[in-house]
Structure formats: structure tokens, C-alpha cells
N, CA, C, O and the ligand as a Tripos MOL2 file, in Angstrom:
@<TRIPOS>MOLECULE
protein
  281   279    71     0     0
PROTEIN
NO_CHARGES

@<TRIPOS>ATOM
      1 N          -5.7960   18.1960    0.6290 N.3       1 MET1
      2 CA         -6.2110   16.8180    0.3200 C.3       1 MET1
      3 C          -5.9970   15.9100    1.5160 C.2       1 MET1
      4 O          -4.9530   15.9500    2.1670 O.2       1 MET1
      5 N          -6.9960   15.0930    1.7950 N.am      2 MET2
      6 CA         -6.8830   14.1690    2.9080 C.3       2 MET2
      7 C          -5.9780   13.0090    2.5090 C.2       2 MET2
      8 O          -6.0780   12.4860    1.3980 O.2       2 MET2
      9 N          -5.1040   12.6140    3.4130 N.am      3 ASN3
     10 CA         -4.2710   11.4790    3.0200 C.3       3 ASN3
     11 C          -4.9880   10.1530    3.2610 C.2       3 ASN3
     12 O          -6.0300   10.0850    3.9130 O.2       3 ASN3
     13 N          -4.3970    9.1290    2.7170 N.am      4 LEU4
     14 CA         -5.0060    7.8060    2.6790 C.3       4 LEU4
     15 C          -5.2960    7.2670    4.0770 C.2       4 LEU4
     16 O          -6.3450    6.6770    4.3360 O.2       4 LEU4
     17 N          -4.3310    7.4900    4.9670 N.am      5 LYS5
     18 CA         -4.4610    6.9700    6.3230 C.3       5 LYS5
     19 C          -5.6680    7.6000    7.0140 C.2       5 LYS5
     20 O          -6.4400    6.9100    7.6800 O.2       5 LYS5
     21 N          -5.8260    8.9170    6.8520 N.am      6 GLN6
     22 CA         -6.9560    9.6130    7.4530 C.3       6 GLN6
     23 C          -8.2620    9.1450    6.8390 C.2       6 GLN6
     24 O          -9.2670    8.9710    7.5280 O.2       6 GLN6
     25 N          -8.2280    8.9450    5.5370 N.am      7 GLU7
     26 CA         -9.4060    8.4780    4.8040 C.3       7 GLU7
     27 C          -9.8810    7.1390    5.3630 C.2       7 GLU7
     28 O         -11.0780    6.9340    5.5620 O.2       7 GLU7
     29 N          -8.9570    6.2450    5.6100 N.am      8 ILE8
     30 CA         -9.2910    4.9220    6.1300 C.3       8 ILE8
     31 C          -9.8410    5.0060    7.5480 C.2       8 ILE8
     32 O         -10.8120    4.3290    7.8870 O.2       8 ILE8
     33 N          -9.2120    5.8470    8.3770 N.am      9 LEU9
     34 CA         -9.7000    6.0040    9.7480 C.3       9 LEU9
     35 C         -11.1280    6.5250    9.7450 C.2       9 LEU9
     36 O         -11.9480    6.1190   10.5680 O.2       9 LEU9
     37 N         -11.4150    7.4190    8.8230 N.am     10 LYS10
     38 CA        -12.7600    7.9750    8.6820 C.3      10 LYS10
     39 C         -13.7540    6.8710    8.3030 C.2      10 LYS10
     40 O         -14.8300    6.7680    8.8910 O.2      10 LYS10
     41 N         -13.3880    6.0580    7.3270 N.am     11 GLU11
     42 CA        -14.2410    4.9400    6.8870 C.3      11 GLU11
     43 C         -14.5100    3.9670    8.0370 C.2      11 GLU11
     44 O         -15.6260    3.4770    8.2060 O.2      11 GLU11
     45 N         -13.4750    3.7000    8.8150 N.am     12 GLU12
     46 CA        -13.6310    2.7670    9.9300 C.3      12 GLU12
     47 C         -14.5620    3.3210   10.9940 C.2      12 GLU12
     48 O         -15.2890    2.5740   11.6490 O.2      12 GLU12
     49 N         -14.5350    4.6320   11.1610 N.am     13 LYS13
     50 CA        -15.4340    5.2740   12.1140 C.3      13 LYS13
     51 C         -16.8780    5.0770   11.6740 C.2      13 LYS13
     52 O         -17.7680    4.8470   12.4930 O.2      13 LYS13
     53 N         -17.0880    5.1680   10.3940 N.am     14 ILE14
     54 CA        -18.4400    5.0530    9.8450 C.3      14 ILE14
     55 C         -18.8980    3.5920    9.8200 C.2      14 ILE14
     56 O         -20.0010    3.2670   10.2600 O.2      14 ILE14
     57 N         -18.0560    2.7450    9.3140 N.am     15 TYR15
     58 CA        -18.4860    1.3610    9.0550 C.3      15 TYR15
     59 C         -18.0180    0.3540   10.0990 C.2      15 TYR15
     60 O         -18.3970   -0.8160   10.0510 O.2      15 TYR15
     61 N         -17.2130    0.7980   11.0200 N.am     16 GLY16
     62 CA        -16.6230   -0.1210   11.9670 C.3      16 GLY16
     63 C         -15.4130   -0.8020   11.3390 C.2      16 GLY16
     64 O         -15.1120   -0.5910   10.1640 O.2      16 GLY16
     65 N         -14.7360   -1.6020   12.1130 N.am     17 SER17
     66 CA        -13.5230   -2.2240   11.6010 C.3      17 SER17
     67 C         -13.8620   -3.4870   10.8190 C.2      17 SER17
     68 O         -13.7910   -4.6000   11.3390 O.2      17 SER17
     69 N         -14.2300   -3.2870    9.5570 N.am     18 LEU18
     70 CA        -14.6690   -4.4400    8.7780 C.3      18 LEU18
     71 C         -13.5760   -4.9570    7.8420 C.2      18 LEU18
     72 O         -13.7780   -5.9050    7.0830 O.2      18 LEU18
     73 N         -12.4410   -4.3210    7.9180 N.am     19 PHE19
     74 CA        -11.3590   -4.7140    7.0150 C.3      19 PHE19
     75 C         -10.4140   -5.6880    7.7140 C.2      19 PHE19
     76 O         -10.2520   -5.6620    8.9340 O.2      19 PHE19
     77 N          -9.8100   -6.5260    6.9220 N.am     20 THR20
     78 CA         -8.9660   -7.5560    7.5050 C.3      20 THR20
     79 C          -7.5370   -7.1040    7.7650 C.2      20 THR20
     80 O          -7.0080   -7.3240    8.8550 O.2      20 THR20
     81 N          -6.9240   -6.4930    6.8050 N.am     21 SER21
     82 CA         -5.5480   -6.0610    6.9850 C.3      21 SER21
     83 C          -5.3800   -4.6470    6.4580 C.2      21 SER21
     84 O          -6.2220   -4.1470    5.7120 O.2      21 SER21
     85 N          -4.2990   -4.0150    6.8460 N.am     22 ASP22
     86 CA         -4.0270   -2.6640    6.3610 C.3      22 ASP22
     87 C          -3.9840   -2.6360    4.8410 C.2      22 ASP22
     88 O          -4.5010   -1.7190    4.2040 O.2      22 ASP22
     89 N          -3.3650   -3.6450    4.2830 N.am     23 CYS23
     90 CA         -3.2320   -3.7090    2.8360 C.3      23 CYS23
     91 C          -4.6060   -3.7830    2.1780 C.2      23 CYS23
     92 O          -4.8610   -3.1520    1.1520 O.2      23 CYS23
     93 N          -5.4700   -4.5580    2.7860 N.am     24 HIS24
     94 CA         -6.8340   -4.7070    2.2840 C.3      24 HIS24
     95 C          -7.6010   -3.3880    2.3640 C.2      24 HIS24
     96 O          -8.3230   -3.0090    1.4420 O.2      24 HIS24
     97 N          -7.4250   -2.7080    3.4830 N.am     25 LYS25
     98 CA         -8.0550   -1.3980    3.6580 C.3      25 LYS25
     99 C          -7.6540   -0.4570    2.5360 C.2      25 LYS25
    100 O          -8.4950    0.1820    1.9040 O.2      25 LYS25
    101 N          -6.3790   -0.3880    2.3090 N.am     26 VAL26
    102 CA         -5.8650    0.5070    1.2800 C.3      26 VAL26
    103 C          -6.3950    0.1070   -0.0900 C.2      26 VAL26
    104 O          -6.7130    0.9620   -0.9160 O.2      26 VAL26
    105 N          -6.4860   -1.1810   -0.3200 N.am     27 GLY27
    106 CA         -7.0040   -1.6660   -1.5840 C.3      27 GLY27
    107 C          -8.4530   -1.2460   -1.8150 C.2      27 GLY27
    108 O          -8.8400   -0.9170   -2.9360 O.2      27 GLY27
    109 N          -9.2430   -1.2600   -0.7560 N.am     28 ILE28
    110 CA        -10.6520   -0.8710   -0.8530 C.3      28 ILE28
    111 C         -10.7790    0.6060   -1.2090 C.2      28 ILE28
    112 O         -11.6500    0.9910   -1.9890 O.2      28 ILE28
    113 N          -9.9190    1.4180   -0.6410 N.am     29 ILE29
    114 CA         -9.9330    2.8470   -0.9560 C.3      29 ILE29
    115 C          -9.3310    3.0800   -2.3460 C.2      29 ILE29
    116 O          -9.4730    4.1580   -2.9230 O.2      29 ILE29
    117 N          -8.6700    2.0670   -2.8620 N.am     30 GLY30
    118 CA         -8.1030    2.1740   -4.2060 C.3      30 GLY30
    119 C          -6.6950    2.7220   -4.2170 C.2      30 GLY30
    120 O          -6.2340    3.2690   -5.2190 O.2      30 GLY30
    121 N          -6.0070    2.5690   -3.0760 N.am     31 GLY31
    122 CA         -4.6990    3.2280   -2.9960 C.3      31 GLY31
    123 C          -3.4920    2.3140   -2.9850 C.2      31 GLY31
    124 O          -2.3670    2.7730   -2.7890 O.2      31 GLY31
    125 N          -3.7190    0.9890   -3.1990 N.am     32 CYS32
    126 CA         -2.5570    0.1170   -3.1400 C.3      32 CYS32
    127 C          -1.6120    0.4380   -4.2860 C.2      32 CYS32
    128 O          -2.0360    0.5110   -5.4390 O.2      32 CYS32
    129 N          -0.3670    0.6270   -3.9860 N.am     33 GLY33
    130 CA          0.5880    0.9900   -5.0160 C.3      33 GLY33
    131 C           1.8540    1.5400   -4.3890 C.2      33 GLY33
    132 O           2.0710    1.4190   -3.1830 O.2      33 GLY33
    133 N           2.6700    2.1330   -5.2070 N.am     34 LEU34
    134 CA          3.9710    2.5830   -4.7380 C.3      34 LEU34
    135 C           3.8740    3.7180   -3.7200 C.2      34 LEU34
    136 O           4.8000    3.9270   -2.9370 O.2      34 LEU34
    137 N           2.7700    4.4450   -3.7270 N.am     35 GLU35
    138 CA          2.6020    5.5670   -2.7940 C.3      35 GLU35
    139 C           2.1150    5.0840   -1.4360 C.2      35 GLU35
    140 O           2.1460    5.8280   -0.4560 O.2      35 GLU35
    141 N           1.6710    3.8540   -1.3860 N.am     36 CYS36
    142 CA          1.0760    3.3020   -0.1680 C.3      36 CYS36
    143 C           2.1270    3.1510    0.9250 C.2      36 CYS36
    144 O           3.2060    2.6030    0.6990 O.2      36 CYS36
    145 N           1.7870    3.6550    2.1330 N.am     37 TRP37
    146 CA          2.7760    3.5890    3.2180 C.3      37 TRP37
    147 C           3.0790    2.1590    3.6160 C.2      37 TRP37
    148 O           4.1720    1.8740    4.1050 O.2      37 TRP37
    149 N           2.1480    1.2680    3.4190 N.am     38 ILE38
    150 CA          2.3900   -0.1340    3.7670 C.3      38 ILE38
    151 C           3.4370   -0.7290    2.8200 C.2      38 ILE38
    152 O           4.3490   -1.4480    3.2280 O.2      38 ILE38
    153 N           3.2640   -0.3990    1.5570 N.am     39 TYR39
    154 CA          4.2590   -0.8140    0.5760 C.3      39 TYR39
    155 C           5.6230   -0.2430    0.9480 C.2      39 TYR39
    156 O           6.6340   -0.9460    0.9310 O.2      39 TYR39
    157 N           5.6310    1.0360    1.2820 N.am     40 GLN40
    158 CA          6.8890    1.7150    1.5720 C.3      40 GLN40
    159 C           7.5550    1.2170    2.8380 C.2      40 GLN40
    160 O           8.7610    1.3840    3.0220 O.2      40 GLN40
    161 N           6.7620    0.6000    3.7160 N.am     41 GLU41
    162 CA          7.3540    0.0100    4.9220 C.3      41 GLU41
    163 C           7.7620   -1.4440    4.6980 C.2      41 GLU41
    164 O           8.2750   -2.0980    5.6060 O.2      41 GLU41
    165 N           7.5330   -1.9400    3.4980 N.am     42 GLY42
    166 CA          7.9170   -3.3050    3.1730 C.3      42 GLY42
    167 C           6.9120   -4.3370    3.6290 C.2      42 GLY42
    168 O           7.2410   -5.5180    3.7440 O.2      42 GLY42
    169 N           5.6760   -3.9030    3.8940 N.am     43 ASN43
    170 CA          4.6670   -4.8270    4.4180 C.3      43 ASN43
    171 C           3.5270   -5.1280    3.4590 C.2      43 ASN43
    172 O           2.5170   -5.6980    3.8700 O.2      43 ASN43
    173 N           3.6630   -4.7640    2.2020 N.am     44 CYS44
    174 CA          2.5610   -4.9680    1.2690 C.3      44 CYS44
    175 C           2.3960   -6.4560    0.9530 C.2      44 CYS44
    176 O           3.3520   -7.1470    0.6000 O.2      44 CYS44
    177 N           1.1530   -6.9270    1.0920 N.am     45 GLU45
    178 CA          0.8730   -8.3380    0.7930 C.3      45 GLU45
    179 C           0.8960   -8.6080   -0.7010 C.2      45 GLU45
    180 O           1.0700   -9.7420   -1.1490 O.2      45 GLU45
    181 N           0.7160   -7.5440   -1.4540 N.am     46 TYR46
    182 CA          0.5880   -7.7080   -2.8960 C.3      46 TYR46
    183 C           1.7790   -7.1100   -3.6340 C.2      46 TYR46
    184 O           1.6550   -6.6400   -4.7650 O.2      46 TYR46
    185 N           2.9290   -7.1350   -2.9780 N.am     47 HIS47
    186 CA          4.0760   -6.4410   -3.5680 C.3      47 HIS47
    187 C           4.4810   -7.0010   -4.9280 C.2      47 HIS47
    188 O           5.0680   -6.2930   -5.7450 O.2      47 HIS47
    189 N           4.1650   -8.2780   -5.1690 N.am     48 LYS48
    190 CA          4.5060   -8.8470   -6.4770 C.3      48 LYS48
    191 C           3.7150   -8.1680   -7.6020 C.2      48 LYS48
    192 O           4.1910   -8.0560   -8.7310 O.2      48 LYS48
    193 N           2.5080   -7.7220   -7.2730 N.am     49 GLU49
    194 CA          1.6970   -7.0130   -8.2670 C.3      49 GLU49
    195 C           2.2600   -5.6370   -8.5840 C.2      49 GLU49
    196 O           2.0030   -5.0730   -9.6480 O.2      49 GLU49
    197 N           3.0320   -5.1050   -7.6410 N.am     50 GLN50
    198 CA          3.6090   -3.7680   -7.8750 C.3      50 GLN50
    199 C           4.7600   -3.8350   -8.8760 C.2      50 GLN50
    200 O           5.1570   -2.8170   -9.4440 O.2      50 GLN50
    201 N           5.2890   -5.0270   -9.0870 N.am     51 LEU51
    202 CA          6.4090   -5.1660  -10.0380 C.3      51 LEU51
    203 C           6.0550   -4.5750  -11.4020 C.2      51 LEU51
    204 O           6.9050   -4.0100  -12.0900 O.2      51 LEU51
    205 N           4.7870   -4.7170  -11.7750 N.am     52 ASP52
    206 CA          4.3300   -4.2000  -13.0690 C.3      52 ASP52
    207 C           4.3660   -2.6880  -13.1700 C.2      52 ASP52
    208 O           4.4870   -2.1320  -14.2610 O.2      52 ASP52
    209 N           4.2590   -2.0220  -12.0220 N.am     53 ILE53
    210 CA          4.1820   -0.5700  -12.0790 C.3      53 ILE53
    211 C           5.4880    0.1170  -11.6940 C.2      53 ILE53
    212 O           5.5520    1.3450  -11.6220 O.2      53 ILE53
    213 N           6.5280   -0.6790  -11.4480 N.am     54 LEU54
    214 CA          7.8400   -0.0810  -11.1970 C.3      54 LEU54
    215 C           8.3470    0.5130  -12.5040 C.2      54 LEU54
    216 O           8.4410   -0.1820  -13.5160 O.2      54 LEU54
    217 N           8.6710    1.7890  -12.4750 N.am     55 LYS55
    218 CA          9.1010    2.4390  -13.7100 C.3      55 LYS55
    219 C          10.5390    2.9140  -13.6650 C.2      55 LYS55
    220 O          11.3390    2.5770  -14.5370 O.2      55 LYS55
    221 N          10.8620    3.6840  -12.6640 N.am     56 THR56
    222 CA         12.1930    4.2780  -12.6320 C.3      56 THR56
    223 C          13.1830    3.3310  -11.9550 C.2      56 THR56
    224 O          12.8170    2.3820  -11.2630 O.2      56 THR56
    225 N          14.4420    3.6400  -12.1900 N.am     57 GLU57
    226 CA         15.5310    2.8990  -11.5720 C.3      57 GLU57
    227 C          15.3910    2.8910  -10.0460 C.2      57 GLU57
    228 O          15.6340    1.8780   -9.3900 O.2      57 GLU57
    229 N          14.9960    4.0350   -9.5040 N.am     58 SER58
    230 CA         14.8910    4.1270   -8.0430 C.3      58 SER58
    231 C          13.6870    3.3400   -7.5210 C.2      58 SER58
    232 O          13.7350    2.8130   -6.4100 O.2      58 SER58
    233 N          12.6040    3.2540   -8.3060 N.am     59 ASP59
    234 CA         11.4790    2.3900   -7.9260 C.3      59 ASP59
    235 C          11.9620    0.9600   -7.7630 C.2      59 ASP59
    236 O          11.6470    0.2870   -6.7810 O.2      59 ASP59
    237 N          12.7230    0.5130   -8.7320 N.am     60 ILE60
    238 CA         13.1980   -0.8750   -8.7580 C.3      60 ILE60
    239 C          14.1750   -1.1380   -7.6170 C.2      60 ILE60
    240 O          14.0820   -2.1510   -6.9240 O.2      60 ILE60
    241 N          15.1080   -0.2120   -7.4350 N.am     61 THR61
    242 CA         16.0790   -0.3530   -6.3460 C.3      61 THR61
    243 C          15.3650   -0.4160   -5.0050 C.2      61 THR61
    244 O          15.6580   -1.2590   -4.1570 O.2      61 THR61
    245 N          14.4180    0.5020   -4.8390 N.am     62 ASN62
    246 CA         13.6410    0.5690   -3.6100 C.3      62 ASN62
    247 C          12.8860   -0.7370   -3.3590 C.2      62 ASN62
    248 O          12.8810   -1.2600   -2.2450 O.2      62 ASN62
    249 N          12.2620   -1.2450   -4.3930 N.am     63 HIS63
    250 CA         11.5090   -2.4900   -4.2840 C.3      63 HIS63
    251 C          12.4170   -3.6430   -3.8560 C.2      63 HIS63
    252 O          12.0640   -4.4450   -2.9920 O.2      63 HIS63
    253 N          13.5740   -3.7060   -4.4720 N.am     64 ASN64
    254 CA         14.5120   -4.7830   -4.1510 C.3      64 ASN64
    255 C          15.0090   -4.7090   -2.7070 C.2      64 ASN64
    256 O          15.2470   -5.7310   -2.0640 O.2      64 ASN64
    257 N          15.1580   -3.4850   -2.2170 N.am     65 ILE65
    258 CA         15.5820   -3.3140   -0.8220 C.3      65 ILE65
    259 C          14.4470   -3.7400    0.1130 C.2      65 ILE65
    260 O          14.6720   -4.4630    1.0840 O.2      65 ILE65
    261 N          13.2330   -3.2890   -0.1880 N.am     66 LEU66
    262 CA         12.0900   -3.5790    0.6860 C.3      66 LEU66
    263 C          11.7110   -5.0590    0.6960 C.2      66 LEU66
    264 O          11.3180   -5.6080    1.7250 O.2      66 LEU66
    265 N          11.8380   -5.6910   -0.4700 N.am     67 TYR67
    266 CA         11.3210   -7.0600   -0.5910 C.3      67 TYR67
    267 C          12.4050   -8.0640   -0.9850 C.2      67 TYR67
    268 O          12.1080   -9.1240   -1.5360 O.2      67 TYR67
    269 N          13.6350   -7.7290   -0.7060 N.am     68 ASN68
    270 CA         14.7530   -8.6340   -0.9500 C.3      68 ASN68
    271 C          14.7800   -9.1980   -2.3670 C.2      68 ASN68
    272 O          15.1020  -10.3670   -2.5820 O.2      68 ASN68
    273 N          14.4410   -8.3540   -3.3160 N.am     69 GLY69
    274 CA         14.4900   -8.7680   -4.7290 C.3      69 GLY69
    275 C          13.3910   -9.7220   -5.1250 C.2      69 GLY69
    276 O          13.4260  -10.3200   -6.2010 O.2      69 GLY69
    277 N          12.3960   -9.8650   -4.2310 N.am     70 ASP70
    278 CA         11.2950  -10.7940   -4.5210 C.3      70 ASP70
    279 C          10.2880  -10.1390   -5.4630 C.2      70 ASP70
    280 O           9.2890  -10.7590   -5.8260 O.2      70 ASP70
    281 ZN         -0.4780   -3.1900   -0.5310 Zn       71 ZN71
@<TRIPOS>BOND
     1     1     2 1
     2     2     3 1
     3     3     4 2
     4     3     5 am
     5     5     6 1
     6     6     7 1
     7     7     8 2
     8     7     9 am
     9     9    10 1
    10    10    11 1
    11    11    12 2
    12    11    13 am
    13    13    14 1
    14    14    15 1
    15    15    16 2
    16    15    17 am
    17    17    18 1
    18    18    19 1
    19    19    20 2
    20    19    21 am
    21    21    22 1
    22    22    23 1
    23    23    24 2
    24    23    25 am
    25    25    26 1
    26    26    27 1
    27    27    28 2
    28    27    29 am
    29    29    30 1
    30    30    31 1
    31    31    32 2
    32    31    33 am
    33    33    34 1
    34    34    35 1
    35    35    36 2
    36    35    37 am
    37    37    38 1
    38    38    39 1
    39    39    40 2
    40    39    41 am
    41    41    42 1
    42    42    43 1
    43    43    44 2
    44    43    45 am
    45    45    46 1
    46    46    47 1
    47    47    48 2
    48    47    49 am
    49    49    50 1
    50    50    51 1
    51    51    52 2
    52    51    53 am
    53    53    54 1
    54    54    55 1
    55    55    56 2
    56    55    57 am
    57    57    58 1
    58    58    59 1
    59    59    60 2
    60    59    61 am
    61    61    62 1
    62    62    63 1
    63    63    64 2
    64    63    65 am
    65    65    66 1
    66    66    67 1
    67    67    68 2
    68    67    69 am
    69    69    70 1
    70    70    71 1
    71    71    72 2
    72    71    73 am
    73    73    74 1
    74    74    75 1
    75    75    76 2
    76    75    77 am
    77    77    78 1
    78    78    79 1
    79    79    80 2
    80    79    81 am
    81    81    82 1
    82    82    83 1
    83    83    84 2
    84    83    85 am
    85    85    86 1
    86    86    87 1
    87    87    88 2
    88    87    89 am
    89    89    90 1
    90    90    91 1
    91    91    92 2
    92    91    93 am
    93    93    94 1
    94    94    95 1
    95    95    96 2
    96    95    97 am
    97    97    98 1
    98    98    99 1
    99    99   100 2
   100    99   101 am
   101   101   102 1
   102   102   103 1
   103   103   104 2
   104   103   105 am
   105   105   106 1
   106   106   107 1
   107   107   108 2
   108   107   109 am
   109   109   110 1
   110   110   111 1
   111   111   112 2
   112   111   113 am
   113   113   114 1
   114   114   115 1
   115   115   116 2
   116   115   117 am
   117   117   118 1
   118   118   119 1
   119   119   120 2
   120   119   121 am
   121   121   122 1
   122   122   123 1
   123   123   124 2
   124   123   125 am
   125   125   126 1
   126   126   127 1
   127   127   128 2
   128   127   129 am
   129   129   130 1
   130   130   131 1
   131   131   132 2
   132   131   133 am
   133   133   134 1
   134   134   135 1
   135   135   136 2
   136   135   137 am
   137   137   138 1
   138   138   139 1
   139   139   140 2
   140   139   141 am
   141   141   142 1
   142   142   143 1
   143   143   144 2
   144   143   145 am
   145   145   146 1
   146   146   147 1
   147   147   148 2
   148   147   149 am
   149   149   150 1
   150   150   151 1
   151   151   152 2
   152   151   153 am
   153   153   154 1
   154   154   155 1
   155   155   156 2
   156   155   157 am
   157   157   158 1
   158   158   159 1
   159   159   160 2
   160   159   161 am
   161   161   162 1
   162   162   163 1
   163   163   164 2
   164   163   165 am
   165   165   166 1
   166   166   167 1
   167   167   168 2
   168   167   169 am
   169   169   170 1
   170   170   171 1
   171   171   172 2
   172   171   173 am
   173   173   174 1
   174   174   175 1
   175   175   176 2
   176   175   177 am
   177   177   178 1
   178   178   179 1
   179   179   180 2
   180   179   181 am
   181   181   182 1
   182   182   183 1
   183   183   184 2
   184   183   185 am
   185   185   186 1
   186   186   187 1
   187   187   188 2
   188   187   189 am
   189   189   190 1
   190   190   191 1
   191   191   192 2
   192   191   193 am
   193   193   194 1
   194   194   195 1
   195   195   196 2
   196   195   197 am
   197   197   198 1
   198   198   199 1
   199   199   200 2
   200   199   201 am
   201   201   202 1
   202   202   203 1
   203   203   204 2
   204   203   205 am
   205   205   206 1
   206   206   207 1
   207   207   208 2
   208   207   209 am
   209   209   210 1
   210   210   211 1
   211   211   212 2
   212   211   213 am
   213   213   214 1
   214   214   215 1
   215   215   216 2
   216   215   217 am
   217   217   218 1
   218   218   219 1
   219   219   220 2
   220   219   221 am
   221   221   222 1
   222   222   223 1
   223   223   224 2
   224   223   225 am
   225   225   226 1
   226   226   227 1
   227   227   228 2
   228   227   229 am
   229   229   230 1
   230   230   231 1
   231   231   232 2
   232   231   233 am
   233   233   234 1
   234   234   235 1
   235   235   236 2
   236   235   237 am
   237   237   238 1
   238   238   239 1
   239   239   240 2
   240   239   241 am
   241   241   242 1
   242   242   243 1
   243   243   244 2
   244   243   245 am
   245   245   246 1
   246   246   247 1
   247   247   248 2
   248   247   249 am
   249   249   250 1
   250   250   251 1
   251   251   252 2
   252   251   253 am
   253   253   254 1
   254   254   255 1
   255   255   256 2
   256   255   257 am
   257   257   258 1
   258   258   259 1
   259   259   260 2
   260   259   261 am
   261   261   262 1
   262   262   263 1
   263   263   264 2
   264   263   265 am
   265   265   266 1
   266   266   267 1
   267   267   268 2
   268   267   269 am
   269   269   270 1
   270   270   271 1
   271   271   272 2
   272   271   273 am
   273   273   274 1
   274   274   275 1
   275   275   276 2
   276   275   277 am
   277   277   278 1
   278   278   279 1
   279   279   280 2
@<TRIPOS>SUBSTRUCTURE
     1 MET1         2 RESIDUE 1 A MET
     2 MET2         6 RESIDUE 1 A MET
     3 ASN3        10 RESIDUE 1 A ASN
     4 LEU4        14 RESIDUE 1 A LEU
     5 LYS5        18 RESIDUE 1 A LYS
     6 GLN6        22 RESIDUE 1 A GLN
     7 GLU7        26 RESIDUE 1 A GLU
     8 ILE8        30 RESIDUE 1 A ILE
     9 LEU9        34 RESIDUE 1 A LEU
    10 LYS10       38 RESIDUE 1 A LYS
    11 GLU11       42 RESIDUE 1 A GLU
    12 GLU12       46 RESIDUE 1 A GLU
    13 LYS13       50 RESIDUE 1 A LYS
    14 ILE14       54 RESIDUE 1 A ILE
    15 TYR15       58 RESIDUE 1 A TYR
    16 GLY16       62 RESIDUE 1 A GLY
    17 SER17       66 RESIDUE 1 A SER
    18 LEU18       70 RESIDUE 1 A LEU
    19 PHE19       74 RESIDUE 1 A PHE
    20 THR20       78 RESIDUE 1 A THR
    21 SER21       82 RESIDUE 1 A SER
    22 ASP22       86 RESIDUE 1 A ASP
    23 CYS23       90 RESIDUE 1 A CYS
    24 HIS24       94 RESIDUE 1 A HIS
    25 LYS25       98 RESIDUE 1 A LYS
    26 VAL26      102 RESIDUE 1 A VAL
    27 GLY27      106 RESIDUE 1 A GLY
    28 ILE28      110 RESIDUE 1 A ILE
    29 ILE29      114 RESIDUE 1 A ILE
    30 GLY30      118 RESIDUE 1 A GLY
    31 GLY31      122 RESIDUE 1 A GLY
    32 CYS32      126 RESIDUE 1 A CYS
    33 GLY33      130 RESIDUE 1 A GLY
    34 LEU34      134 RESIDUE 1 A LEU
    35 GLU35      138 RESIDUE 1 A GLU
    36 CYS36      142 RESIDUE 1 A CYS
    37 TRP37      146 RESIDUE 1 A TRP
    38 ILE38      150 RESIDUE 1 A ILE
    39 TYR39      154 RESIDUE 1 A TYR
    40 GLN40      158 RESIDUE 1 A GLN
    41 GLU41      162 RESIDUE 1 A GLU
    42 GLY42      166 RESIDUE 1 A GLY
    43 ASN43      170 RESIDUE 1 A ASN
    44 CYS44      174 RESIDUE 1 A CYS
    45 GLU45      178 RESIDUE 1 A GLU
    46 TYR46      182 RESIDUE 1 A TYR
    47 HIS47      186 RESIDUE 1 A HIS
    48 LYS48      190 RESIDUE 1 A LYS
    49 GLU49      194 RESIDUE 1 A GLU
    50 GLN50      198 RESIDUE 1 A GLN
    51 LEU51      202 RESIDUE 1 A LEU
    52 ASP52      206 RESIDUE 1 A ASP
    53 ILE53      210 RESIDUE 1 A ILE
    54 LEU54      214 RESIDUE 1 A LEU
    55 LYS55      218 RESIDUE 1 A LYS
    56 THR56      222 RESIDUE 1 A THR
    57 GLU57      226 RESIDUE 1 A GLU
    58 SER58      230 RESIDUE 1 A SER
    59 ASP59      234 RESIDUE 1 A ASP
    60 ILE60      238 RESIDUE 1 A ILE
    61 THR61      242 RESIDUE 1 A THR
    62 ASN62      246 RESIDUE 1 A ASN
    63 HIS63      250 RESIDUE 1 A HIS
    64 ASN64      254 RESIDUE 1 A ASN
    65 ILE65      258 RESIDUE 1 A ILE
    66 LEU66      262 RESIDUE 1 A LEU
    67 TYR67      266 RESIDUE 1 A TYR
    68 ASN68      270 RESIDUE 1 A ASN
    69 GLY69      274 RESIDUE 1 A GLY
    70 ASP70      278 RESIDUE 1 A ASP
    71 ZN71       281 GROUP 0 **** ****
């Protein structure tokens, strides 16, 4: 399976760099969420929306560390 990052690079090759931010790119591919590397690096623009999908204790702990409990 191709990972998300490779998928995006492929799309950019085809369509050019038409996306505004990494988060936006991932959103277009449909991958914004807890698995997203941008989220995992603490750079997700939409991290507040991820609050709804936090399920496990470790998801929540991780989120609080990445986004200072925001
Ligand atoms: Zn995101």
C-alpha cells in the first residue's frame, strides 16, 4: 500500500503544487486524522476537529502532549 506522503507527491507531480498547506493536501486525499503525520508532529491546523475521534487513553494523552491540552 502506498503511504499518504507518497500519494500526495504523486498528485503534485500530476497537478502541480495547487495545495496550500500540508494539512490541506492531506485533507484532499481524505487522510486528515490521527494517522496523519502532520497531526503526529503537532502541526495539524484542524487538531480541534480530531478531539471527536480521540478514543483511547493514549490518543488523549498524545493529543494533550502535542497540542498542550488545546
Ligand atoms: Zn490535519
